[in-house]
ROZA-765614 format. One record per atom (N, C-alpha, C): atom name; x negated, y negated, z negated. Coordinates in steps of 0.1 Angstrom, whole numbers. Layout:
BEGIN
 atom     x     y     z
   CA     X     Y     Z
...
This chain:
BEGIN
 atom     x     y     z
    N  -461 -1121  -600
   CA  -465 -1121  -613
    C  -455 -1132  -620
    N  -451 -1128  -632
   CA  -443 -1136  -638
    C  -451 -1147  -648
    N  -442 -1154  -652
   CA  -449 -1165  -658
    C  -455 -1161  -671
    N  -451 -1151  -677
   CA  -456 -1145  -689
    C  -467 -1136  -687
    N  -472 -1133  -674
   CA  -483 -1126  -670
    C  -480 -1113  -666
    N  -467 -1108  -667
   CA  -464 -1095  -662
    C  -459 -1094  -649
    N  -461 -1082  -641
   CA  -457 -1080  -627
    C  -442 -1080  -626
    N  -437 -1083  -615
   CA  -425 -1081  -611
    C  -422 -1069  -603
    N  -415 -1060  -608
   CA  -414 -1047  -602
    C  -401 -1044  -594
    N  -396 -1055  -593
   CA  -383 -1056  -586
    C  -386 -1052  -570
    N  -393 -1057  -565
   CA  -394 -1054  -550
    C  -398 -1039  -547
    N  -407 -1035  -557
   CA  -411 -1020  -557
    C  -400 -1012  -558
    N  -394 -1014  -568
   CA  -381 -1004  -569
    C  -371 -1006  -556
    N  -372 -1019  -549
   CA  -362 -1018  -539
    C  -368 -1012  -527
    N  -380 -1008  -528
   CA  -387 -1002  -517
    C  -384  -987  -518
    N  -387  -982  -531
   CA  -384  -967  -533
    C  -370  -959  -531
    N  -361  -968  -533
   CA  -347  -963  -531
    C  -344  -958  -517
    N  -348  -966  -508
   CA  -346  -960  -493
    C  -352  -946  -493
    N  -364  -944  -499
   CA  -371  -932  -497
    C  -363  -921  -502
    N  -357  -920  -514
   CA  -347  -911  -520
    C  -335  -910  -511
    N  -329  -919  -506
   CA  -318  -916  -496
    C  -322  -907  -486
    N  -333  -909  -477
   CA  -336  -902  -468
    C  -339  -886  -471
    N  -346  -882  -484
   CA  -347  -871  -487
    C  -335  -864  -491
    N  -326  -871  -496
   CA  -314  -863  -497
    C  -306  -859  -485
    N  -307  -869  -475
   CA  -298  -865  -463
    C  -306  -853  -457
    N  -318  -850  -456
   CA  -324  -839  -451
    C  -317  -826  -459
    N  -318  -828  -471
   CA  -310  -815  -480
    C  -298  -812  -478
    N  -290  -823  -472
   CA  -276  -820  -469
    C  -273  -814  -456
    N  -283  -815  -447
   CA  -284  -808  -432
    C  -286  -794  -433
    N  -292  -787  -445
   CA  -294  -774  -443
    C  -282  -764  -442
    N  -272  -767  -447
   CA  -258  -758  -448
    C  -255  -759  -434
    N  -254  -768  -427
   CA  -248  -770  -413
    C  -256  -762  -405
    N  -271  -763  -406
   CA  -279  -751  -397
    C  -277  -739  -402
    N  -276  -735  -414
   CA  -272  -722  -417
    C  -258  -715  -411
    N  -249  -725  -410
   CA  -237  -723  -405
    C  -236  -719  -391
    N  -246  -727  -382
   CA  -247  -726  -370
    C  -254  -713  -364
    N  -264  -709  -374
   CA  -273  -696  -372
    C  -263  -686  -374
    N  -252  -687  -385
   CA  -244  -676  -386
    C  -235  -674  -375
    N  -230  -685  -370
   CA  -222  -685  -357
    C  -226  -678  -347
    N  -239  -681  -345
   CA  -245  -675  -333
    C  -247  -660  -334
    N  -251  -658  -348
   CA  -252  -642  -351
    C  -239  -635  -350
    N  -227  -641  -353
   CA  -215  -632  -352
    C  -210  -632  -338
    N  -213  -644  -330
   CA  -212  -641  -315
    C  -220  -631  -308
    N  -233  -628  -312
   CA  -241  -619  -306
    C  -236  -606  -310
    N  -231  -606  -324
   CA  -227  -591  -328
    C  -212  -588  -320
    N  -204  -597  -320
   CA  -193  -596  -313
    C  -195  -594  -298
    N  -203  -596  -292
   CA  -209  -595  -279
    C  -211  -580  -279
    N  -221  -577  -284
   CA  -226  -561  -288
    C  -213  -551  -290
    N  -204  -555  -299
   CA  -194  -547  -302
    C  -184  -544  -290
    N  -183  -555  -282
   CA  -174  -557  -269
    C  -180  -547  -260
    N  -196  -549  -258
   CA  -205  -538  -248
    C  -202  -525  -254
    N  -201  -520  -265
   CA  -199  -506  -270
    C  -186  -502  -267
    N  -177  -511  -270
   CA  -162  -504  -268
    C  -160  -502  -251
    N  -164  -512  -244
   CA  -166  -510  -229
    C  -170  -497  -225
    N  -183  -495  -231
   CA  -189  -480  -229
    C  -182  -470  -231
    N  -177  -469  -243
   CA  -168  -459  -247
    C  -156  -456  -239
    N  -149  -468  -235
   CA  -138  -465  -226
    C  -141  -461  -211
    N  -153  -464  -207
   CA  -158  -459  -194
    C  -161  -444  -197
    N  -168  -439  -206
   CA  -172  -426  -208
    C  -157  -417  -210
    N  -147  -423  -219
   CA  -134  -417  -219
    C  -128  -414  -205
    N  -129  -425  -198
   CA  -123  -425  -186
    C  -130  -413  -177
    N  -143  -414  -176
   CA  -149  -403  -170
    C  -147  -388  -173
    N  -147  -387  -186
   CA  -142  -375  -191
    C  -129  -370  -188
    N  -118  -378  -189
   CA  -106  -375  -185
    C  -104  -370  -172
    N  -112  -378  -161
   CA  -112  -376  -147
    C  -118  -361  -146
    N  -129  -358  -153
   CA  -137  -346  -150
    C  -128  -336  -156
    N  -121  -337  -168
   CA  -114  -327  -172
    C  -101  -323  -163
    N   -95  -334  -157
   CA   -84  -335  -148
    C   -89  -324  -136
    N  -100  -329  -130
   CA  -107  -320  -118
    C  -108  -307  -123
    N  -114  -303  -135
   CA  -114  -290  -138
    C  -100  -281  -138
    N   -91  -289  -144
   CA   -76  -282  -148
    C   -71  -282  -134
    N   -74  -290  -122
   CA   -69  -288  -108
    C   -76  -274  -103
    N   -87  -273  -103
   CA   -96  -262  -100
    C   -91  -248  -106
    N   -88  -250  -118
   CA   -83  -235  -123
    C   -69  -233  -119
    N   -62  -243  -117
   CA   -48  -241  -112
    C   -48  -235   -99
    N   -58  -241   -91
   CA   -58  -236   -76
    C   -63  -222   -77
    N   -72  -217   -84
   CA   -77  -204   -86
    C   -66  -194   -89
    N   -61  -198  -101
   CA   -47  -191  -106
    C   -38  -188   -94
    N   -34  -199   -87
   CA   -24  -198   -77
    C   -29  -189   -66
    N   -42  -188   -60
   CA   -48  -179   -52
    C   -47  -164   -57
    N   -50  -164   -69
   CA   -49  -152   -75
    C   -35  -146   -74
    N   -26  -152   -79
   CA   -12  -149   -78
    C    -6  -145   -64
    N   -13  -153   -54
   CA   -10  -151   -40
    C   -16  -135   -35
    N   -26  -134   -40
   CA   -32  -119   -38
    C   -26  -110   -44
    N   -21  -111   -56
   CA   -11  -101   -64
    C     0   -98   -57
    N     8  -107   -53
   CA    20  -108   -46
    C    16  -100   -33
    N     7  -105   -24
   CA     4   -95   -13
    C     1   -80   -15
    N    -6   -77   -27
   CA   -11   -65   -30
    C     3   -56   -32
    N    13   -63   -41
   CA    26   -57   -44
    C    34   -53   -33
    N    34   -65   -21
   CA    41   -63   -10
    C    35   -49    -2
    N    22   -50    -2
   CA    16   -38     6
    C    20   -25    -1
    N    21   -24   -15
   CA    24   -12   -20
    C    39    -7   -18
    N    47   -18   -19
   CA    61   -15   -16
    C    63   -11    -1
    N    56   -17     7
   CA    57   -10    19
    C    52     3    21
    N    41     7    16
   CA    35    21    17
    C    47    31     9
    N    52    26    -2
   CA    63    35    -8
    C    73    36     1
    N    77    26     7
   CA    89    30    16
    C    87    38    28
    N    75    35    32
   CA    68    46    43
    C    71    61    39
    N    65    62    26
   CA    64    76    21
    C    77    82    17
    N    87    73    14
   CA   103    79    11
    C   108    80    23
    N   105    73    35
   CA   111    77    48
    C   106    91    53
    N    93    93    51
   CA    85   104    55
    C    93   117    48
    N    93   114    34
   CA    99   126    27
    C   113   130    31
    N   122   119    34
   CA   135   120    38
    C   135   127    51
    N   126   122    60
   CA   126   133    72
    C   122   144    73
    N   112   148    63
   CA   109   165    61
    C   120   171    57
    N   126   165    45
   CA   138   171    39
    C   150   175    50
    N   153   164    56
   CA   165   166    66
    C   160   177    78
    N   147   176    83
   CA   143   186    93
    C   144   201    88
    N   140   201    74
   CA   140   214    70
    C   155   221    66
    N   162   212    62
   CA   177   214    61
    C   182   218    74
    N   179   211    85
   CA   184   215    99
    C   180   227   105
    N   168   229   101
   CA   161   243   106
    C   170   254    98
    N   172   253    85
   CA   180   262    78
    C   192   264    83
    N   199   254    86
   CA   214   255    93
    C   214   260   105
    N   201   259   114
   CA   201   265   127
    C   199   279   127
    N   189   284   117
   CA   188   298   114
    C   200   305   111
    N   207   301   101
   CA   219   306    98
    C   229   307   111
    N   230   295   116
   CA   241   297   126
    C   236   305   137
    N   223   307   139
   CA   218   317   150
    C   220   333   146
    N   220   334   132
   CA   222   349   126
    C   237   352   130
    N   246   342   126
   CA   259   344   127
    C   263   348   141
    N   257   339   151
   CA   261   341   165
    C   257   354   169
    N   243   360   165
   CA   240   375   169
    C   250   385   163
    N   252   381   152
   CA   262   392   144
    C   275   392   151
    N   281   381   156
   CA   294   379   163
    C   293   389   177
    N   281   384   183
   CA   280   391   196
    C   279   405   194
    N   270   411   185
   CA   270   425   183
    C   284   432   178
    N   291   427   171
   CA   303   431   165
    C   313   429   179
    N   313   419   185
   CA   325   418   196
    C   320   428   206
    N   308   432   209
   CA   304   444   219
    C   309   455   215
    N   307   459   203
   CA   312   472   198
    C   328   471   197
    N   331   463   194
   CA   347   464   192
    C   354   464   205
    N   347   456   216
   CA   352   458   229
    C   350   473   234
    N   338   478   231
   CA   340   493   237
    C   351   503   231
    N   351   500   218
   CA   361   510   211
    C   376   505   215
    N   377   492   219
   CA   391   489   224
    C   394   494   238
    N   383   495   246
   CA   386   501   260
    C   387   515   259
    N   380   522   250
   CA   381   537   248
    C   395   538   243
    N   399   532   234
   CA   412   535   228
    C   423   531   236
    N   423   522   247
   CA   430   517   253
    C   434   527   267
    N   421   533   271
   CA   423   544   282
    C   429   555   276
    N   425   560   265
   CA   429   573   257
    C   442   573   251
    N   445   562   244
   CA   458   564   235
    C   464   549   236
    N   477   548   242
   CA   483   537   246
    C   487   530   232
    N   489   537   222
   CA   497   533   210
    C   484   528   201
    N   474   528   204
   CA   462   520   197
    C   461   506   197
    N   471   500   204
   CA   469   483   206
    C   470   477   192
    N   479   480   184
   CA   482   476   171
    C   469   476   163
    N   462   488   163
   CA   450   489   157
    C   439   478   159
    N   438   479   174
   CA   427   470   181
    C   431   454   175
    N   443   451   176
   CA   446   437   172
    C   444   435   159
    N   446   445   149
   CA   441   442   135
    C   426   441   135
    N   418   447   141
   CA   403   448   140
    C   400   433   144
    N   406   428   156
   CA   403   414   162
    C   405   404   150
    N   416   404   144
   CA   419   396   133
    C   409   397   119
    N   402   410   122
   CA   393   410   110
    C   382   403   115
    N   378   402   128
   CA   366   396   131
    C   367   380   131
    N   379   376   133
   CA   383   360   133
    C   382   358   117
    N   385   366   108
   CA   384   362    94
    C   370   362    90
    N   361   371    98
   CA   346   372    94
    C   340   358    98
    N   345   355   110
   CA   340   340   114
    C   343   329   104
    N   355   331   100
   CA   359   319    90
    C   351   321    78
    N   347   333    76
   CA   339   332    62
    C   326   329    63
    N   321   331    75
   CA   306   325    78
    C   307   311    77
    N   317   306    86
   CA   319   290    85
    C   320   285    69
    N   325   292    62
   CA   327   287    50
    C   315   288    41
    N   306   300    44
   CA   293   300    38
    C   284   290    44
    N   284   286    54
   CA   277   275    60
    C   278   261    53
    N   293   260    51
   CA   295   248    46
    C   292   246    30
    N   291   258    24
   CA   288   260    10
    C   274   257     9
    N   264   263    18
   CA   250   262    19
    C   246   246    21
    N   255   238    29
   CA   252   226    31
    C   255   217    20
    N   264   221    13
   CA   270   214    -1
    C   258   215   -12
    N   254   228   -11
   CA   240   230   -21
    C   230   222   -19
    N   227   220    -6
   CA   215   213     0
    C   218   199    -5
    N   230   193    -2
   CA   232   179    -5
    C   232   175   -20
    N   237   185   -27
   CA   239   185   -42
    C   223   184   -48
    N   213   193   -41
   CA   202   193   -48
    C   194   180   -43
    N   197   174   -33
   CA   191   159   -30
    C   195   149   -39
    N   209   152   -45
   CA   215   141   -52
    C   211   143   -67
    N   208   157   -72
   CA   204   159   -85
    C   190   155   -86
    N   180   156   -78
   CA   166   154   -78
    C   166   138   -79
    N   158   131   -87
   CA   155   118   -90
    C   142   113   -83
    N   143   101   -78
   CA   130    96   -73
    C   127    82   -80
    N   116    80   -86
   CA   112    67   -92
    C    97    65   -92
    N    94    54   -98
   CA    77    50   -96
    C    71    56  -109
    N    59    61  -105
   CA    51    67  -117
    C    43    54  -126
    N    34    60  -134
   CA    29    50  -144
    C    15    42  -136
    N    13    46  -123
   CA     4    37  -115
    C    10    31  -106
    N    22    28  -108
   CA    29    19   -98
    C    32    24   -84
    N    29    40   -81
   CA    30    44   -69
    C    45    50   -67
    N    51    49   -56
   CA    65    55   -58
    C    63    71   -57
    N    69    78   -67
   CA    68    92   -68
    C    79    99   -57
    N    75   111   -56
   CA    83   122   -51
    C    97   123   -57
    N   103   133   -53
   CA   116   136   -60
    C   112   144   -75
    N   118   139   -84
   CA   114   144   -98
    C   125   152  -104
    N   120   165  -109
   CA   128   174  -116
    C   128   174  -132
    N   141   174  -135
   CA   142   174  -152
    C   145   186  -160
    N   146   197  -152
   CA   150   210  -159
    C   146   222  -150
    N   145   232  -154
   CA   141   244  -148
    C   147   248  -135
    N   162   246  -135
   CA   169   246  -122
    C   163   236  -111
    N   162   223  -116
   CA   158   213  -108
    C   142   216  -103
    N   135   223  -109
   CA   120   227  -106
    C   122   236   -95
    N   129   247   -97
   CA   131   256   -85
    C   137   251   -74
    N   146   240   -72
   CA   150   235   -61
    C   137   227   -55
    N   131   220   -64
   CA   119   211   -59
    C   110   220   -53
    N   108   232   -58
   CA    99   242   -51
    C   102   248   -38
    N   116   248   -37
   CA   121   253   -26
    C   121   244   -14
    N   120   231   -17
   CA   120   221    -5
    C   106   224     1
    N    93   226    -5
   CA    81   229     1
    C    73   219     4
    N    76   209     1
   CA    66   197     5
    C    54   194    -6
    N    56   200   -17
   CA    44   199   -26
    C    43   212   -34
    N    31   215   -39
   CA    27   227   -48
    C    33   222   -61
    N    39   234   -68
   CA    46   232   -79
    C    40   241   -90
    N    34   236  -101
   CA    27   245  -112
    C    35   244  -124
    N    43   253  -130
   CA    49   251  -144
    C    38   251  -155
    N    42   246  -166
   CA    32   247  -177
    C    39   246  -191
    N    32   251  -201
   CA    36   251  -216
    C    22   249  -221
    N    21   238  -227
   CA     8   234  -233
    C     9   230  -249
    N     2   238  -257
   CA     0   236  -272
    C   -12   226  -274
    N   -10   219  -284
   CA   -20   208  -290
    C   -32   218  -297
    N   -31   228  -303
   CA   -42   237  -307
    C   -49   243  -298
    N   -43   244  -285
   CA   -51   255  -273
    C   -62   247  -267
    N   -63   233  -269
   CA   -73   227  -263
    C   -70   225  -248
    N   -82   224  -239
   CA   -82   224  -226
    C   -76   237  -218
    N   -63   234  -210
   CA   -58   244  -204
    C   -56   242  -187
    N   -61   252  -181
   CA   -60   250  -166
    C   -47   252  -161
    N   -43   240  -151
   CA   -31   242  -146
    C   -35   238  -131
    N   -29   246  -121
   CA   -34   244  -107
    C   -50   242  -106
    N   -53   231  -102
   CA   -68   230   -99
    C   -74   220  -108
    N   -66   217  -119
   CA   -71   207  -128
    C   -70   213  -142
    N   -73   206  -152
   CA   -72   211  -168
    C   -68   200  -174
    N   -58   203  -184
   CA   -52   192  -194
    C   -51   198  -208
    N   -52   186  -217
   CA   -52   188  -232
    C   -44   180  -238
    N   -34   184  -247
   CA   -25   178  -254
    C   -32   171  -267
    N   -31   158  -268
   CA   -37   152  -280
    C   -26   147  -290
    N   -14   145  -286
   CA    -5   141  -294
    C    10   144  -289
    N    21   148  -300
   CA    32   151  -295
    C    42   145  -304
    N    53   136  -300
   CA    62   131  -309
    C    76   135  -303
    N    79   144  -311
   CA    93   151  -307
    C   104   142  -308
    N   104   135  -319
   CA   116   126  -323
    C   118   117  -314
    N   108   109  -307
   CA   109    99  -298
    C   106   102  -284
    N   103   116  -281
   CA   100   123  -268
    C    89   115  -262
    N    77   112  -268
   CA    65   106  -263
    C    53   116  -266
    N    42   116  -258
   CA    31   123  -258
    C    20   117  -253
    N     7   121  -257
   CA    -6   116  -249
    C   -14   129  -248
    N   -19   128  -236
   CA   -28   139  -229
    C   -39   134  -223
    N   -49   142  -221
   CA   -62   141  -213
    C   -64   151  -202
    N   -65   144  -191
   CA   -65   152  -178
    C   -80   152  -172
    N   -84   163  -168
   CA   -97   166  -163
    C   -95   168  -148
    N  -101   158  -140
   CA   -98   163  -126
    C  -112   158  -119
    N  -117   166  -111
   CA  -130   162  -103
    C  -141   159  -115
    N  -142   168  -127
   CA  -151   165  -136
    C  -151   149  -144
    N  -139   145  -141
   CA  -136   132  -150
    C  -123   133  -157
    N  -125   127  -171
   CA  -117   127  -180
    C  -107   116  -178
    N   -93   116  -179
   CA   -85   106  -177
    C   -74   107  -187
    N   -73    97  -197
   CA   -64    97  -208
    C   -52    91  -207
    N   -40    97  -207
   CA   -26    93  -203
    C   -20    91  -218
    N   -18    78  -223
   CA   -16    75  -235
    C    -1    72  -236
    N     7    78  -248
   CA    20    75  -250
    C    29    74  -240
    N    30    85  -233
   CA    41    86  -222
    C    53    92  -227
    N    65    93  -217
   CA    78    98  -222
    C    81   108  -211
    N    92   115  -218
   CA    96   127  -209
    C   102   124  -196
    N   100   131  -186
   CA   104   128  -172
    C    98   116  -166
    N    88   110  -170
   CA    79    99  -165
    C    69   104  -156
    N    66   104  -143
   CA    57   107  -136
    C    43   100  -139
    N    36   111  -144
   CA    21   107  -148
    C    12   109  -137
    N     5    99  -129
   CA     1    99  -118
    C   -15    98  -121
    N   -24   104  -112
   CA   -37   103  -110
    C   -41   107   -98
    N   -53   103   -94
   CA   -59   106   -80
    C   -70   118   -82
    N   -69   127   -74
   CA   -80   139   -74
    C   -85   141   -58
    N   -97   148   -58
   CA  -102   147   -44
    C   -94   156   -35
    N   -89   165   -40
   CA   -78   174   -30
    C   -65   167   -27
    N   -62   157   -34
   CA   -50   150   -32
    C   -53   137   -22
    N   -65   133   -21
   CA   -69   120   -13
    C   -61   109   -16
    N   -52   103    -7
   CA   -45    94    -8
    C   -30    94   -16
    N   -28   107   -17
   CA   -15   111   -24
    C   -18   116   -40
    N   -12   107   -50
   CA   -16   111   -63
    C   -11   125   -68
    N   -18   132   -75
   CA   -11   142   -84
    C    -1   137   -93
    N     8   144   -97
   CA    19   139  -107
    C    23   150  -116
    N    22   145  -130
   CA    24   155  -142
    C    37   151  -147
    N    47   158  -146
   CA    61   157  -155
    C    63   165  -165
    N    66   159  -177
   CA    69   166  -190
    C    83   166  -193
    N    92   177  -192
   CA   104   177  -194
    C   109   178  -209
    N   101   184  -216
   CA   103   188  -228
    C    93   184  -238
    N    94   177  -252
   CA    83   175  -261
    C    87   182  -274
    N    80   191  -279
   CA    84   199  -292
    C    71   194  -302
    N    71   202  -312
   CA    62   199  -324
    C    49   205  -318
    N    40   197  -313
   CA    27   198  -309
    C    27   207  -298
    N    37   205  -289
   CA    37   213  -275
    C    46   205  -266
    N    41   207  -253
   CA    49   199  -242
    C    52   209  -230
    N    64   209  -222
   CA    66   218  -214
    C    70   208  -200
    N    65   213  -189
   CA    68   206  -176
    C    62   212  -164
    N    59   204  -154
   CA    52   209  -143
    C    43   201  -136
    N    33   205  -128
   CA    23   195  -120
    C    26   196  -106
    N    28   187  -100
   CA    30   185   -85
    C    19   182   -78
    N    14   188   -66
   CA     2   182   -62
    C     6   182   -45
    N     1   176   -38
   CA     4   173   -21
    C    -2   186   -16
    N     3   193    -5
   CA     1   204     0
    C    -9   199    11
    N    -8   188    19
   CA   -16   184    29
    C   -24   171    23
    N   -38   172    25
   CA   -48   162    21
    C   -50   151    32
    N   -52   139    28
   CA   -54   129    41
    C   -65   122    33
    N   -73   115    40
   CA   -87   108    35
    C   -80    95    29
    N   -87    91    18
   CA   -83    80     9
    C   -94    69    10
    N   -91    57    11
   CA   -99    48    11
    C  -107    44    -1
């Protein structure tokens, strides 16, 4: 208390001043705490993002490995399929070569038989002529001495006949060789090696003379519908004379087979029950306005087809 009766508040004020300082210090620590909490939150979010990125990387790696495995499997399957295709082509090529060799052997055998038969006939003719001429020669020699010149003339005629026969044989062989050269051999639309192909009427007759297949010539008009040729039926549906192309429907064994957009002199092949393993062949030589002209070739001997 002061001398004037009032209280001295100085010590009280000195006491309250530190209390205000403590309150201010607590308030100044809140931003630091908030900053620490924010850093922890950022660190947690960063760890979460890192985990997500690693998960995506692992998933991408697994997908890439799976796709690579699938691609390798597909490549292996395609490789096996290609190997099978090559094997099939080699088998077909071998079979075509065998058929070609068989056809050539038949042709050579037929030509040899024809030549032997012609030679036999010539030999018989010469023997008959020689016997008759020898008798005449003996009679003339015994009766008339001056007939020697006439007999010599006749013998010379026989020699000329022999030369003529030899010339005919050579001409026959030349015709046979030319026939084989004119007729063509090619693969049909089914990939099977065809027999000899004729491109005109003369070659069709030569092909028929070989005798290894049945030959049926035809002329089919579009408006005529189904027409019987041999043991099958055919119908012309389209004829392009400008580009020598045509489309037809073949009925064999009650089945319809469409041969679309074919060209002239192309072997159009299909299988029928009577042909067994050997396909039938349709060859069109001429394409007119809504008409086609050609021939059907069928095997004479049927063999079992797998």
